[in-house]
Structure formats: C-alpha cells, structure tokens
Backbone bond lengths (Angstrom), bond angles and torsions (degrees), N, CA, C in turn:
res aa  C-N    CA-C-N  psi(-1)  N-CA   C-N-CA  omega(-1)  CA-C   N-CA-C  phi
1 M - - - 1.408 - - 1.503 108.53 -
2 F 1.298 112.17 -94.99 1.376 116.05 175.81 1.421 121.17 -89.43
3 N 1.224 117.45 144.65 1.459 117.13 -177.03 1.591 104.57 -96.32
4 W 1.300 106.93 106.74 1.487 116.70 -173.29 1.577 117.34 -57.64
5 P 1.227 117.66 -48.43 1.417 119.04 174.73 1.514 116.89 -56.91
6 I 1.329 115.69 -37.63 1.434 120.11 176.25 1.630 110.51 -68.50
7 L 1.229 112.97 -45.57 1.447 123.83 176.23 1.517 111.09 -55.21
8 I 1.372 118.27 -47.03 1.458 121.98 176.56 1.461 111.20 -65.73
9 A 1.299 120.29 -39.17 1.400 124.23 -175.86 1.544 109.18 -66.74
10 V 1.410 115.33 -47.33 1.443 120.06 179.61 1.500 111.29 -60.22
11 G 1.391 114.37 -42.95 1.450 118.31 -173.80 1.608 105.09 -69.34
12 A 1.255 115.54 -43.67 1.518 117.42 -176.68 1.652 111.33 -63.29
13 S 1.392 110.57 -36.55 1.506 114.61 175.07 1.479 116.50 -69.60
14 C 1.387 112.33 -32.61 1.527 117.56 172.16 1.508 109.17 -69.00
15 L 1.237 117.09 -40.71 1.536 120.70 178.48 1.569 111.99 -60.75
16 L 1.406 113.57 -45.09 1.513 115.55 174.88 1.528 112.97 -62.63
17 V 1.344 112.24 -46.81 1.509 112.78 178.92 1.611 112.68 -62.93
18 G 1.309 116.50 -35.81 1.397 118.59 177.17 1.586 113.07 -67.63
19 V 1.330 115.46 -38.88 1.430 117.88 171.91 1.462 116.23 -62.51
20 A 1.333 115.27 -38.48 1.443 123.45 -176.15 1.574 103.85 -68.12
21 V 1.327 118.99 -51.33 1.506 121.66 178.15 1.344 116.53 -59.09
22 G 1.366 117.67 -39.14 1.504 126.33 175.78 1.585 107.90 -60.64
23 A 1.320 112.44 -51.97 1.496 114.07 -174.14 1.465 109.09 -66.07
24 L 1.300 121.83 -35.05 1.486 120.89 172.92 1.447 115.50 -66.95
25 L 1.194 115.34 -41.55 1.636 117.98 179.57 1.502 106.07 -67.72
26 S 1.415 121.04 -43.72 1.348 117.65 -176.78 1.535 113.85 -69.73
27 R 1.358 113.39 -26.06 1.508 114.29 176.42 1.489 107.99 -74.11
28 L 1.358 121.34 -33.90 1.435 118.37 -178.16 1.516 119.05 -75.50
29 F 1.328 108.04 -20.40 1.504 112.43 -176.26 1.545 114.27 -119.31
30 T 1.290 115.92 21.62 1.525 118.65 177.92 1.457 107.64 -86.40
31 P 1.328 118.60 154.03 1.498 123.88 177.71 1.477 113.26 -53.81
32 E 1.283 117.90 -39.00 1.386 122.78 -178.67 1.528 116.75 -64.36
33 T 1.337 112.67 -37.56 1.475 121.57 176.04 1.542 109.70 -66.29
34 R 1.424 111.92 -42.31 1.423 113.10 -179.11 1.438 113.60 -68.76
35 N 1.401 118.46 -31.70 1.402 121.88 -179.69 1.652 107.88 -70.33
36 Y 1.372 112.56 -40.51 1.375 116.19 179.77 1.597 108.82 -60.96
37 R 1.335 114.75 -44.24 1.435 113.42 174.81 1.495 120.59 -63.31
38 E 1.316 110.51 -34.06 1.715 113.21 178.75 1.579 101.18 -78.00
39 L 1.246 129.35 -29.67 1.436 123.44 176.31 1.392 107.50 -69.44
40 E 1.345 132.35 -44.23 1.384 136.03 -178.62 1.543 109.48 -63.60
41 R 1.356 116.68 -37.19 1.437 121.19 179.63 1.471 108.61 -74.23
42 R 1.345 122.28 -35.31 1.516 123.94 176.29 1.519 107.36 -69.65
43 L 1.299 120.24 -39.46 1.386 125.10 -177.96 1.582 109.24 -60.76
44 V 1.212 116.76 -40.96 1.481 119.25 178.61 1.395 114.45 -72.66
45 E 1.550 114.95 -35.68 1.397 113.18 179.47 1.543 114.18 -75.62
46 T 1.353 112.00 -20.59 1.468 117.00 178.18 1.544 110.57 -75.10
47 G 1.328 107.24 -38.06 1.632 113.03 176.78 1.494 109.70 -60.42
48 A 1.337 114.04 -52.32 1.514 116.24 177.59 1.472 110.17 -57.58
49 S 1.334 124.03 -40.77 1.400 125.28 -178.96 1.426 111.21 -58.89
50 I 1.380 117.41 -50.83 1.441 122.25 179.56 1.514 113.39 -63.46
51 K 1.320 114.35 -34.66 1.559 118.26 177.32 1.641 104.32 -64.61
52 N 1.284 117.74 -44.90 1.486 117.72 -174.63 1.530 106.81 -66.56
53 Y 1.382 118.57 -44.39 1.388 122.37 -178.36 1.581 110.81 -56.11
54 R 1.399 118.08 -49.65 1.361 121.13 178.74 1.433 112.61 -63.40
55 Q 1.257 122.33 -33.95 1.547 121.17 165.37 1.490 120.05 -62.93
56 D 1.288 114.25 -38.08 1.379 122.51 176.65 1.596 108.06 -62.99
57 V 1.299 116.75 -46.39 1.549 121.50 -176.56 1.527 110.70 -67.39
58 S 1.344 115.14 -34.51 1.431 122.15 175.73 1.440 114.80 -69.90
59 D 1.412 114.40 -36.05 1.449 115.20 -179.35 1.577 107.29 -75.85
60 H 1.359 118.41 -32.53 1.453 124.97 -176.48 1.507 104.96 -62.80
61 Y 1.332 119.10 -49.21 1.527 119.65 -174.93 1.351 114.06 -73.62
62 V 1.404 121.72 -25.26 1.441 127.71 171.38 1.524 106.49 -63.45
63 K 1.403 118.85 -53.82 1.423 121.04 178.72 1.482 116.43 -62.71
64 T 1.336 113.36 -34.39 1.577 118.08 176.93 1.514 111.74 -67.99
65 A 1.324 116.52 -33.64 1.590 122.63 178.75 1.504 104.51 -67.03
66 N 1.350 116.57 -50.99 1.449 118.34 -176.47 1.489 114.05 -59.97
67 L 1.464 117.75 -41.51 1.369 122.37 177.90 1.536 111.06 -59.27
68 V 1.394 109.64 -44.18 1.585 113.97 -177.82 1.546 109.13 -62.88
69 D 1.293 119.70 -40.61 1.455 123.53 179.99 1.632 106.86 -64.85
70 E 1.232 119.66 -41.24 1.427 121.88 174.83 1.511 113.29 -61.81
71 L 1.284 115.78 -46.16 1.464 126.22 175.63 1.375 113.54 -55.39
72 T 1.493 117.87 -50.53 1.439 125.20 177.95 1.559 110.78 -58.54
73 E 1.335 114.73 -45.82 1.465 122.95 -178.80 1.592 106.00 -60.37
74 S 1.272 118.72 -47.42 1.470 123.82 -176.68 1.520 107.69 -65.82
75 Y 1.323 123.22 -35.30 1.427 124.75 177.65 1.479 107.96 -73.22
76 R 1.322 118.77 -44.94 1.506 114.51 168.55 1.618 122.52 -52.07
77 E 1.371 108.44 -36.74 1.400 109.45 179.88 1.478 107.40 -75.00
78 L 1.333 120.09 -40.27 1.516 119.32 179.59 1.425 113.14 -58.35
79 H 1.421 118.63 -47.68 1.372 120.62 176.92 1.464 115.31 -61.05
80 N 1.356 118.34 -42.32 1.436 117.36 178.79 1.546 112.18 -64.66
81 H 1.363 119.10 -32.65 1.510 126.95 -179.66 1.625 101.77 -64.12
82 L 1.284 114.12 -51.37 1.504 118.84 -174.69 1.592 110.89 -61.71
83 A 1.490 112.33 -39.31 1.438 118.31 -178.84 1.552 108.59 -69.97
84 E 1.229 121.74 -36.22 1.413 129.49 178.23 1.584 108.50 -64.53
85 G 1.429 114.25 -48.50 1.336 116.28 178.92 1.557 117.37 -68.00
86 A 1.293 113.31 -30.36 1.528 115.18 175.61 1.442 107.07 -72.46
87 G 1.310 121.81 -42.35 1.384 123.27 178.70 1.541 114.14 -56.41
88 R 1.405 117.99 -33.08 1.545 123.29 -174.05 1.550 107.40 -91.91
89 L 1.389 117.38 -32.98 1.484 112.59 -163.43 1.586 105.34 -105.59
90 L 1.375 121.57 -21.81 1.430 118.95 -175.57 1.440 111.08 -93.14
91 D 1.316 121.68 148.85 1.491 125.81 -178.63 1.593 101.59 -86.96
92 T 1.289 117.64 98.58 1.434 120.48 179.44 1.629 109.13 -121.70
93 R 1.250 118.52 36.77 1.500 122.98 179.61 1.428 109.58 -67.93
94 G 1.231 121.07 121.32 1.455 125.55 172.72 1.605 107.14 88.21
95 V 1.218 117.62 3.09 1.505 123.60 178.87 1.397 113.34 -120.22
96 E 1.341 118.93 145.13 1.386 120.49 -179.74 1.538 106.35 -63.71
97 P 1.319 118.86 147.98 1.475 122.00 -178.46 1.490 108.76 -61.21
98 L 1.287 109.33 146.81 1.483 112.76 178.13 1.457 117.43 -75.59
99 M 1.331 119.76 -28.59 1.382 126.63 174.39 1.522 110.26 -132.04
100 R 1.326 114.27 138.09 1.577 117.24 171.80 1.466 106.92 -109.64
101 S 1.288 109.84 152.36 1.597 114.53 178.85 1.476 109.85 -77.87
102 I 1.307 117.41 142.27 1.477 124.97 176.66 1.532 106.52 -78.04
103 P 1.294 117.48 133.31 1.479 116.27 178.30 1.540 110.92 -76.62
104 S 1.239 115.92 160.31 1.397 122.53 -178.53 1.531 114.76 -70.88
105 R 1.247 112.81 159.61 1.489 114.22 179.60 1.558 118.41 -51.90
106 E 1.374 111.21 -43.70 1.420 115.92 174.23 1.471 112.09 -55.40
107 R 1.325 118.03 -51.12 1.486 121.61 -178.62 1.419 114.38 -60.58
108 I 1.348 120.66 -31.14 1.450 128.73 -179.01 1.609 98.48 -70.40
109 D 1.343 116.26 -56.05 1.474 116.58 -175.44 1.549 112.13 -54.31
110 A 1.399 116.37 -42.67 1.475 122.00 179.84 1.510 110.88 -62.17
111 I 1.283 119.30 -37.21 1.412 124.08 -178.41 1.534 109.55 -73.61
112 A 1.317 115.47 -33.57 1.534 117.00 178.69 1.461 109.67 -75.90
113 D 1.328 117.19 -33.87 1.486 117.93 179.40 1.519 109.39 -72.03
114 A 1.318 122.11 -35.03 1.489 125.49 176.77 1.567 113.75 -67.20
115 T 1.327 118.97 -35.92 1.373 124.02 -174.86 1.457 111.57 -102.59
116 S 1.428 121.21 7.34 1.328 116.70 -176.90 1.581 109.87 -76.42
117 A 1.347 116.17 120.59 1.482 124.14 -175.12 1.591 97.46 -117.81
118 P 1.358 113.11 154.41 1.433 115.21 174.65 1.390 113.91 -71.83
119 I 1.360 121.01 140.16 1.441 121.44 -176.69 1.435 108.88 -95.60
120 L 1.362 113.77 121.14 1.472 119.27 -173.94 1.519 106.84 -107.96
121 P 1.357 116.38 150.03 1.430 120.28 174.49 1.506 110.41 -62.72
122 P 1.326 115.64 156.80 1.474 119.06 174.19 1.576 115.55 -57.47
123 L 1.289 122.70 139.54 1.429 127.61 -179.21 1.574 105.20 -84.75
124 D 1.303 111.14 150.35 1.416 121.21 175.76 1.539 110.90 -98.82
125 Y 1.370 119.39 96.33 1.419 124.96 -175.21 1.473 108.85 -99.20
126 A 1.292 115.33 4.96 1.586 114.23 -178.96 1.583 107.15 -67.28
127 P 1.402 112.34 138.14 1.415 120.42 -177.73 1.593 113.76 -61.40
128 K 1.270 112.01 134.14 1.534 119.63 -179.26 1.457 110.66 -121.67
129 S 1.287 116.60 148.59 1.584 117.91 179.57 1.551 104.48 -86.77
130 S 1.257 118.69 -25.33 1.553 119.36 175.34 1.407 108.91 -140.25
131 P 1.408 119.65 167.75 1.413 121.82 -179.34 1.477 112.51 -78.70
132 T 1.241 118.26 -16.12 1.576 127.59 -178.12 1.536 102.92 -87.60
133 E 1.216 127.64 -17.34 1.445 120.07 -178.11 1.446 117.02 -69.84
134 K 1.312 120.45 154.06 1.490 119.30 -174.80 1.482 104.42 -82.52
135 G 1.419 110.46 139.95 1.498 118.95 177.09 1.578 108.11 -86.17
136 V 1.286 110.31 176.74 1.589 120.96 -173.19 1.440 104.57 -72.36
137 L 1.394 123.11 -28.60 1.487 120.45 178.90 1.554 114.14 -88.57
138 D 1.291 118.73 8.37 1.428 123.17 -178.86 1.528 107.85 -78.97
139 E 1.279 119.67 143.14 1.434 121.07 -172.64 1.518 112.87 -58.25
140 S 1.408 111.85 -41.92 1.416 117.37 -170.38 1.571 112.55 -94.34
141 F 1.406 114.01 15.63 1.521 116.77 -174.91 1.536 112.29 -63.59
142 D 1.199 114.17 126.94 1.601 118.49 167.82 1.472 114.27 67.65
143 L 1.301 118.10 22.51 1.580 120.34 -178.74 1.409 113.74 -61.45
144 D 1.377 111.61 -42.34 1.503 119.98 -178.74 1.612 110.77 -63.21
145 S 1.226 114.61 -45.43 1.594 116.99 177.13 1.547 112.88 -64.99
146 Q 1.342 116.39 -33.13 1.409 117.99 178.87 1.629 108.40 -75.69
147 R 1.103 122.74 -21.17 1.452 127.71 177.87 1.628 104.97 -71.62
148 H 1.332 110.25 -51.45 1.395 117.33 175.13 1.522 119.87 -57.04
149 A 1.410 111.01 -39.12 1.430 117.35 177.35 1.544 112.24 -68.09
150 S 1.426 115.95 -37.12 1.526 120.79 179.44 1.563 107.61 -63.36
151 Q 1.331 113.20 -35.36 1.382 115.15 179.11 1.474 119.00 -72.15
152 R 1.497 108.57 -25.61 1.450 113.47 177.39 1.597 108.10 -77.34
153 L 1.277 116.43 -29.39 1.523 120.43 178.05 1.487 113.21 -66.08
154 I 1.352 110.96 -31.46 1.600 113.05 -178.13 1.519 104.20 -84.18
155 D 1.320 128.27 -31.40 1.481 120.84 -179.33 1.493 112.74 -62.16
156 P 1.405 127.73 -44.64 1.424 121.82 174.37 1.419 116.99 -48.24
157 L 1.331 114.47 -38.77 1.526 121.26 -173.68 1.636 104.48 -72.25
158 Q 1.225 119.50 -37.21 1.374 123.12 179.29 1.525 105.96 -70.01
159 D 1.333 122.26 -44.95 1.378 120.11 173.70 1.442 119.45 -56.11
160 F 1.361 115.31 -35.57 1.537 124.90 -177.58 1.649 103.65 -65.71
161 F 1.233 116.29 -49.15 1.418 123.42 -173.78 1.577 108.57 -71.42
162 T 1.264 124.63 -36.56 1.372 126.01 -178.62 1.709 115.53 -81.13
163 T 1.400 112.84 -19.72 1.473 114.81 175.89 1.465 110.30 -74.28
164 P 1.322 117.37 151.56 1.448 118.46 -179.40 1.637 109.20 -78.63
165 Q 1.231 113.24 139.95 1.510 120.85 -169.92 1.577 102.57 -94.13
166 P 1.479 118.35 145.73 1.375 114.41 179.50 1.628 115.83 -62.68
167 T 1.166 113.37 151.31 1.489 120.68 -175.16 1.611 107.54 -76.71
168 A 1.282 116.97 165.71 1.509 121.71 178.93 1.349 112.91 -58.13
169 N 1.327 124.22 -43.58 1.512 133.03 177.69 1.480 110.38 -54.11
170 K 1.356 115.53 -52.41 1.376 117.59 177.13 1.452 118.57 -68.06
171 R 1.264 122.00 -30.23 1.370 127.04 165.39 1.597 117.65 -56.61
172 K 1.374 110.07 -48.56 1.496 117.70 178.39 1.513 106.37 -62.09
173 K 1.311 119.99 -40.37 1.567 122.50 -177.82 1.436 105.11 -63.42
174 E 1.400 118.70 -44.63 1.531 122.86 -176.49 1.596 107.95 -55.34
175 R 1.321 113.01 -49.57 1.392 121.83 -173.74 1.534 107.82 -66.41
176 R 1.263 123.46 -41.63 1.487 120.78 175.45 1.470 113.46 -66.26
177 E 1.285 120.09 -34.12 1.478 115.71 176.94 1.612 110.54 -73.71
178 F 1.311 114.03 -33.33 1.362 113.97 177.54 1.419 113.48 -70.99
179 S 1.407 125.88 -33.45 1.512 128.21 176.48 1.587 107.35 -68.57
180 R 1.367 118.73 -32.29 1.496 114.96 -176.63 1.566 108.17 -79.99
181 G 1.286 117.54 -40.92 1.357 121.37 -179.97 1.592 114.32 -62.15
C-alpha cells in the first residue's frame, strides 16, 4: 500500500520546511526584531537630522560672514563720508585733520603684501663666556639658581616664625614711647 520510506522522507522534508518557515516567521515578528528595526530607523533619522543640522550651521556661518563683510564695507563708506565732510566743512587749517579716511580692503591687502617681512624669533644677545653656554632665552636657563632663590625666600619666613615675638608688656611700652616722642 504505502511506501513507508517515501512517506517518512516526505514527512521529514515537510517537517524541515515547516521548522524553517516557522523559524523565519518567528524571527520576523519577534519583539527583538521589531526593536532592532525601530532602532535602525531611528539611527537613520538621527543621522539625517545631524547632517541637516550641520548644513544649517554651515549656511548660517557663511551668511553671517557675508553680512559682517557688508557691515564692514558700509562702516568704511560711512566713515570715509564723514571724513570727507569734516575735511570740507570744518576749518582745520594748520591742524591735523580730525578724521582720516579708511583705505579699501584691496589697498590694505596691497600694503600688507608690500611690507610683509618674515617674522623671526628674538635673538639672544646676552653675553656668554662660551658658545655652548645657555643663553638667557634658553628654556632651562638659570633654573638651578632660581631653585636656590626660592629656598632663600622660604628661609626668612621660617626665621620670622621661629624668633620670639615681643610680649604684650613690651609692645605697650613701645607704644607709650612712640606716643610721647
């Protein structure tokens, strides 16, 4: 009637397919999977939000820089207008002008380019007895003598606290002598 080996094989394969489908469905619909998907969605939203925020900050500072440049140029024009008016309308013969005009940005850049000299560190012209001796501008110059000086500063304070102080009677006597004299 029935072929038992085929029946067992079909039954086992149906069981395996059922277990696989059950495992897949349980994995898709378990609370952990839903939480994982929710966290992944929130992560993507947060990333997009941060990207938008950074772009907004960048746009804000670019616009601020442009507005400050416009404000600076307007201030320069206003100042130069006032300087020109002061020069024309006020009697400043023989006197230094009250206001001087501010040069344009291009003129300032040209002056800076023409006068740009390399900036050098300060030179150590302190007298040395040998070329290998440390100069005054050396980082470790004279650290040993400073250590001794700090110890000398502490010693007078220790001497002050260890010497006997005048008694109250002696102080009163000194005050009376001072008030008489």
